[in-house]
N, C-alpha and C positions, 0 to 999 in steps of 0.2 A: 350604555347606548352607542351607536355609530356616532362617530365625531362629525359635529357639524361646525362649519365656519361661515360666518357672516363679516363682511367688511363695511365699515361706514364710520360715521362720527356723529356725535349728539350728546348724550345724558350725561349727568353727573353721576359719581359713583354712589350706589346705596350704602346707607350705614350697615355695619357688621351685624348689628341686632336685628335689622330688617332681613338680611339674608338669613340670618338664624331662624326667625319666625317662619320664613318662606321654606327652608330646607327640612324644617319638622314635619312641615305638612305636604310638600310636594312629593308625590308618590313615584315619579319616574324620573329618579336621580341619575345623574351620570350625563345629563345634557350638557353640552359644552357651552360654557357662558363667556368665553375668553373675550367675545365681541360683544358683550352685552350693552355696549354704548351705541350700538348701530340704531340708527333712527328711521330706517328704510325697510324693515321687514314686513312685507306685504304678502297677500295671498297670491301664489304664483311664483314666488321667488324660486330659482334654481339652486339646489345646493349639491355639493359633492360629499358623499358619504363612503365609508368602506376602509378607512384608514385603520380600524382595528382589526382588519382582515389580512393585513399585509404581513407576512412571516418571511424570515430568513430560510432560505434553502442551501443544501449543500452542493448543488449545482446551479448553472445559468438558468436553464429551462425557459419558460416563456414568461415575457414580463408581466406582472401582476397589474392588473387595471382597477383605478378607482371608478365608482359608480356615480352617475348623477341622477337626480330625480327632482321633482317639483314638490315643494311644500303644498301637502293636501289641505292644509288649513292654517291661518294664522289670524287669530282672534285677539283684537285689542281689548284689554280689560284695566280698569281704573280703580284707584283708592285715593280716598282723600279724608284723613283723620284729623281731627282738633286735638291739640297739646294744649291741656289745662294750663292756665297761667301760673297756678301754684304747684305745677308738676315737679317732683324731685327727680333725682336720678333714677330710682326705681320706677316711679311711674312713666317716664320717659322711655325707659328700657322696654316695659310693657306695652307701651303704644306702639313703638316702631316694631316689635315682634308681632304685633296683632295684626298692623298693616301688612306686614311681609306674609303672614299666614292667611290672610284674606285673598290675596292676589294669587296664592298656591292653591286655595280651594278652587278659584276659576281656571287656572292653568290645569289642574287635575281633569277639570270637565271638558276643557277643549281637546286635550289629548285623547281622553276615552272616545269623545264623539268621532274623531278621526278613525280610530281603530275600529269601532263598532260599524263605521260606513263602509270601510275597506272591503273589495271583495276578494274571494278566493283565500281567505285567513280560515284557519281552523277553526270549527264551531262545534261546541259541546253544549248539552243540557245535562245538568245535575239535578236529579230529583232527590231531595234530601229525605224524602220518606223511604227511599229504596236504597240510597248509597251514602257514602259519607265524602267529605271534603277530601281526605287522605287517598280514598279511592280513586277520586277524580284525578289528583295530582299523579297519582300512578299512571292512570290511562293517557293523561296528557303526555307524561315523558314518553310513553310507548309510541305514541303517534309522531311525536317530535323525532324520536330515534327512527322510526319507519321513513321519515321524510329527509333524513339527513341533517337535523339540526344538530350544530355543535352541542355537546353536554355541558361545556363551560358556559357561564354568563346567562342561565336561565333565571328568569324572575317571574313573580307572580304579584298582582295588586290585587287586593280583596278588602272588603268593609269588615270593621271590627268584629262584627255579629259572627261572619264567617270564620274569622281568625279564632273567636272564641269556641265556635263547633270544633274546629281543627284542635285546638289545645286540649279540649275535654274528651277528645276521642282517646279510648282506652289503648287502641293500638300505637297511638303517637305516645302515649306515656312510657310504653315499653320499647319503642323504636329507636334503635341505635344510629338511624340516619336522620338525627335531628341536632341541628347545632345552633346555639345562641352566642353571637358576638355582637357586644354592644346591644344596639336596639334592632338589630338585623337578626332575623330568623331564618335558618336554612332548613328546609324540609323536602324530602325526595328529590334533591338536586336543584330546587327553587330558592332563589332568596325571596322572602315573603315580606311585602311592604303593605301598609294600611292605606287604603284609600276610602274615605268614608263617603266620598261623593258617588261612587259607584252605586247603582241601584238594581239590585238583583242580578249582578252579573261579577264575574272575575275577569282580569286580563292578563294573560302570560305571554312572554315573549322571549327571546334570546336577543342578548345585547346589540348583536350586530344586524338583526331583523328588523327593529323599530329604531327610527332615529327621532329625537325628540329636541325641540328649542323651546326655551321658557327664558325671554331675555327682557329685562327692564330697559326701556329705551327712553324715559324721562323721569326723573328723580329730584324732588326739591323738599328740602326741610327748613322750616323758618321758626320762629321762636313761637308761633301760634299753630302750625300744622305740618303734616306730612303727606306729600302727594307723590304718587308714581302711576306710571303706565306700562303695562307688561303686554308683549306679545307671545302667544303660546301657539304652538302648532306641532305637527307630527307627519311622519312620513313611515308607511309600511315598506320597508326596503325588500323585505324576504317573506311573503305570504305563509311559506312553509314554517316560518319561525314564530309566528304570532297566533294567538287563539283568544277566541271570546267564549267564556263559559256562562251560559245562561242559567241562573238557580231558580227551581221552583220547589 
């Protein structure tokens, strides 16, 4: 994603198990959470993006400019999960991971809602009775190429049902442009991530075209419960590098 910086003060630092649960489910990874203690993330916050686009050149040239934009949505989400009095270390671990995962589900929804509402983005309709997911990815790549979207850093989020359709495609079985590194699958130039909160659509983007914030601004764990508040939002920085694919 484009880098986002928020400055402020506030929350305690979430447990690593909580973040582990969050990161397993949050589909729009790469968001900058270096200022996750900010307590003032609200709708309309101005942010600076574009750090990833700065490049070294062989000549002085024209100064490269960062861009600013307004966070299109910043939605507060909450989780409060009881910790059983008899909980051992394994139960506590699962409880914290579950709390993080629950917030990630809501963060996914917030990001998807912003992208789907944005105007000017690339819109596709995939009819599975007439075409395949792999064909759609090929077409998406073509359109992004035509619009000048950088080839590096392209991602697509899809529900697991469509990932299953892609994996079963006979063309994928013999395709040489398929890479699997850890849990990340790379297909036709896209890093594929699973977001089961998507309902009948896929979201594709290039990392500098979509900026995402997912920041916990309050976190408390006692012997009896874990509670957290998260603000999630997104900004379409470059509409030529973001696409919504409606699936029918």
